[in-house]
MARTIDREN-193783 format. One line per 10 residues: their letters; for each residue x, y, z of C-alpha. Coordinates in pm, whole numbers. Last residue first. Example, Ala and Ser with C-alpha at 12.3 -4.5 7.8 and 13.67 -1.06 7.14 Angstrom:
SA> 1367,-106,714 ~ 1230,-450,780
END
This chain:
XXXXXXXXXX> -1970,-729,2442 ~ -2320,-526,2441 ~ -2575,-821,2456 ~ -2867,-929,2298 ~ -2655,-918,1953 ~ -2602,-1288,1906 ~ -2988,-1351,1969 ~ -3038,-1706,2097 ~ -2955,-1578,2418 ~ -2677,-1776,2679
XXXXXXXXXX> -2577,-1666,3026 ~ -2399,-1920,3214 ~ -2280,-1955,3615 ~ -1958,-2230,3670 ~ -1979,-2457,3979 ~ -1737,-2666,3793 ~ -2069,-2919,3748 ~ -2222,-2646,3541 ~ -2529,-2410,3589 ~ -2713,-2331,3301
XXXXXXXXXX> -2942,-2014,3173 ~ -3142,-1965,2855 ~ -3285,-1658,2746 ~ -3449,-1636,2408 ~ -3766,-1866,2323 ~ -3766,-1976,2704 ~ -3526,-2146,2945 ~ -3416,-2125,3300 ~ -3229,-2366,3502 ~ -3057,-2529,3257
XXXXXXXXXX> -2812,-2785,3407 ~ -2466,-2863,3276 ~ -2321,-3209,3344 ~ -1920,-3298,3288 ~ -1690,-3505,3068 ~ -1826,-3824,3161 ~ -1614,-4118,2929 ~ -1566,-4253,3298 ~ -1281,-4429,3410 ~ -1069,-4107,3484
XXXXXXXXXX> -757,-4205,3304 ~ -905,-4375,3007 ~ -1178,-4093,2976 ~ -923,-3842,2966 ~ -680,-4049,2690 ~ -1026,-4041,2485 ~ -1076,-3678,2512 ~ -730,-3645,2413 ~ -767,-3890,2122 ~ -1014,-3585,2010
XXXXXXXXXX> -725,-3394,1853 ~ -808,-3310,1517 ~ -623,-3074,1379 ~ -781,-2844,1001 ~ -643,-2650,783 ~ -868,-2368,640 ~ -644,-2221,404 ~ -343,-2187,677 ~ -480,-1855,815 ~ -783,-1966,865
XXXXXXXXXX> -700,-2255,1099 ~ -920,-2479,1251 ~ -900,-2671,1556 ~ -1113,-2960,1632 ~ -1165,-3179,1978 ~ -1398,-3410,1931 ~ -1527,-3690,2219 ~ -1763,-3467,2474 ~ -1922,-3691,2708 ~ -2205,-3424,2847
XXXXXXXXXX> -2463,-3558,3083 ~ -2767,-3309,3065 ~ -2968,-3219,3365 ~ -3317,-3040,3416 ~ -3445,-3387,3542 ~ -3176,-3438,3796 ~ -2993,-3706,3936 ~ -3067,-4015,3664 ~ -2909,-3759,3379 ~ -2978,-3753,3023
XXXXXXXXXX> -2789,-3781,2804 ~ -2514,-3612,2571 ~ -2281,-3656,2313 ~ -1978,-3435,2187 ~ -1859,-3164,2045 ~ -1533,-2924,2094 ~ -1464,-2677,1802 ~ -1171,-2401,1834 ~ -1199,-2152,1504 ~ -967,-1933,1377
XXXXXXXXXX> -636,-1724,1403 ~ -810,-1459,1618 ~ -1050,-1685,1764 ~ -1418,-1787,1708 ~ -1536,-2035,1973 ~ -1766,-2307,1870 ~ -1920,-2540,2145 ~ -2116,-2882,2030 ~ -2404,-3059,2150 ~ -2553,-3430,2057
XXXXXXXXXX> -2870,-3602,2138 ~ -2969,-3684,1812 ~ -3274,-3515,1881 ~ -3171,-3294,2064 ~ -2910,-3110,1812 ~ -2795,-2826,2031 ~ -2566,-2582,1871 ~ -2305,-2376,2147 ~ -2169,-2080,1989 ~ -1877,-1845,2132
XXXXXXXXXX> -1868,-1498,1923 ~ -1529,-1391,2121 ~ -1490,-1073,2325 ~ -1391,-1279,2655 ~ -1421,-1656,2557 ~ -1093,-1797,2691 ~ -1073,-2149,2619 ~ -1016,-2418,2905 ~ -944,-2802,2867 ~ -1077,-2982,3168
XXXXXXXXXX> -1310,-3167,3060 ~ -1476,-2885,2849 ~ -1410,-2542,2994 ~ -1553,-2237,2866 ~ -1425,-1880,2945 ~ -1519,-1506,3048 ~ -1498,-1578,3438 ~ -1373,-1961,3545 ~ -1380,-2009,3916 ~ -1275,-2339,3902
XXXXXXXXXX> -1502,-2514,4190 ~ -1396,-2893,4204 ~ -1714,-3099,4103 ~ -1537,-3380,3887 ~ -1749,-3635,3750 ~ -1718,-3937,3895 ~ -2051,-3912,4088 ~ -2232,-3907,3768 ~ -2235,-4318,3770 ~ -2496,-4296,4001
XXXXXXXXXX> -2482,-4502,4365 ~ -2583,-4207,4570 ~ -2792,-3894,4419 ~ -2701,-3515,4439 ~ -2918,-3207,4326 ~ -2717,-2879,4265 ~ -2792,-2586,4466 ~ -2988,-2270,4397 ~ -3022,-2056,4672 ~ -2715,-1782,4616
XXXXXXXXXX> -2617,-1607,4894 ~ -2354,-1353,4852 ~ -2239,-1202,5184 ~ -2403,-1492,5421 ~ -2252,-1784,5147 ~ -1914,-1662,5175 ~ -1740,-1545,4840 ~ -1822,-1520,4490 ~ -1997,-1889,4454 ~ -2138,-1920,4143
XXXXXXXXXX> -1873,-1844,3936 ~ -1886,-1635,3581 ~ -1967,-1696,3256 ~ -2150,-1457,3013 ~ -2281,-1415,2646 ~ -2267,-1724,2502 ~ -2495,-1742,2237 ~ -2727,-2031,2171 ~ -2770,-2198,1809 ~ -3031,-2460,1762
XXXXXXXXXX> -3248,-2673,2005 ~ -3318,-2614,2364 ~ -3693,-2531,2268 ~ -3760,-2863,2076 ~ -3733,-3033,2466 ~ -4070,-2950,2532 ~ -4245,-3064,2228 ~ -3999,-3361,2302 ~ -4085,-3466,2678 ~ -3850,-3624,2835
XXXXXXXXXX> -3589,-3371,2910 ~ -3752,-3013,2963 ~ -4078,-3275,3151 ~ -3942,-3170,3493 ~ -4062,-2802,3372 ~ -3818,-2512,3364 ~ -3773,-2263,3653 ~ -3979,-1944,3654 ~ -3983,-1761,3994 ~ -3700,-1959,4179
XXXXXXXXXX> -3461,-1957,3877 ~ -3587,-1566,3787 ~ -3539,-1444,4120 ~ -3166,-1630,4130 ~ -3040,-1496,3817 ~ -3089,-1177,3923 ~ -2914,-1206,4249 ~ -2657,-1385,4065 ~ -2621,-1099,3821 ~ -2592,-833,4114
XXXXXXXXXX> -2354,-1055,4275 ~ -2114,-1027,3966 ~ -2130,-694,3877 ~ -2058,-578,4226 ~ -1760,-847,4266 ~ -1595,-653,3881 ~ -1752,-817,3537 ~ -1409,-833,3315 ~ -1397,-1156,3256 ~ -1781,-1182,3206
XXXXXXXXXX> -1864,-1250,2862 ~ -1610,-935,2792 ~ -1839,-750,3079 ~ -1978,-480,2815 ~ -2324,-603,2875 ~ -2387,-873,3144 ~ -2604,-646,3381 ~ -2800,-518,3047 ~ -2894,-863,2985 ~ -3013,-915,3326
XXXXXXXXXX> -3199,-630,3353 ~ -3367,-687,3044 ~ -3447,-1081,3174 ~ -3543,-923,3494 ~ -3837,-708,3352 ~ -3947,-960,3148 ~ -3935,-1221,3484 ~ -4140,-978,3661 ~ -4357,-940,3373 ~ -4430,-1329,3359
XXXXXXXXXX> -4513,-1317,3793 ~ -4796,-1051,3733 ~ -4734,-708,3795 ~ -4898,-490,4109 ~ -5141,-290,3938 ~ -5446,-378,4184 ~ -5739,-143,4141 ~ -5921,-11,4377 ~ -6228,-88,4513 ~ -6433,181,4602
XXXXXXXXXX> -6543,268,4988 ~ -6874,266,5104 ~ -7206,373,4874 ~ -7405,73,4994 ~ -7370,-99,4668 ~ -7008,-49,4670 ~ -6939,-152,4981 ~ -7155,-455,4929 ~ -6999,-563,4627 ~ -6595,-523,4836
XXXXXXXXXX> -6698,-724,5157 ~ -6814,-985,4923 ~ -6496,-954,4709 ~ -6327,-1023,5010 ~ -5990,-938,5082 ~ -5940,-779,4753 ~ -5765,-827,4385 ~ -5967,-651,4135 ~ -6148,-846,3812 ~ -6422,-944,4029
XXXXXXXXXX> -6543,-604,4055 ~ -6567,-571,3667 ~ -6786,-862,3620 ~ -6996,-736,3942 ~ -7042,-386,3803 ~ -7142,-541,3429 ~ -7391,-798,3636 ~ -7485,-528,3841 ~ -7586,-302,3518 ~ -7725,-560,3343
XXXXXXXXXX> -7982,-656,3635 ~ -8078,-259,3666 ~ -8123,-244,3275 ~ -8326,-567,3300 ~ -8593,-389,3544 ~ -8569,-66,3370 ~ -8727,-282,3094 ~ -8960,-456,3267 ~ -9128,-211,3442 ~ -9181,-43,3080
XXXX> -9343,-334,2976 ~ -9539,-346,3257 ~ -9616,40,3228 ~ -9754,42,2871
END
């Protein structure tokens, strides 16, 4: 009958209007109300905004970063142009997605740091003049803290790691960093032609930055595979250095980006680090 027909028509129209409103609400425009009004007046139809979301941008930057650090021998053979490109990409990632300030204080967040990480790239953060090679990231500082005894003298290190003044060349080497958050332990292992070098120690959360750990190395072990796995324990070197410097703190490392696959860090001597969970994520 006629009343039923009118009611059905009214319900269909309301469903159409509601669906249209829901569709339009997913579009980004200057004014949702104006868009809806123009739509029903026969005006310009809303255009879908295809802008990439911040998460997608970071994924794209990560892929670009891993490509940029490939074939650089862990950064040792990277040209100044390549280093500048990496620094720019890292800066974009750091600005878009910094780790939460609870990175080290919340066990549910800190667990992302756990496990084996593979060092893929090291490079100085300072490449020249700030105008030519800008770097937005600056280390936090604080008066009256024991961390001020840690040297911040730049070493210009590429393709290597430095542990309290002991440099190890990591170019074309499998370099592993093992982090044990629960027990506050960290170890760096570098495979060499003759065997392996292991540097390890404890860490604590910094009182300057919530994303920074202060490391105290106390173990230096060299294993000679060609001599049946003969080991030399040289941890006394760190004990002597601690006595001379008046602190057992060897250095600090700040995590500036972290997800399940990639970790970016900055060290107290101005070194930039890129690590991955997958050892084959980068071409050596």
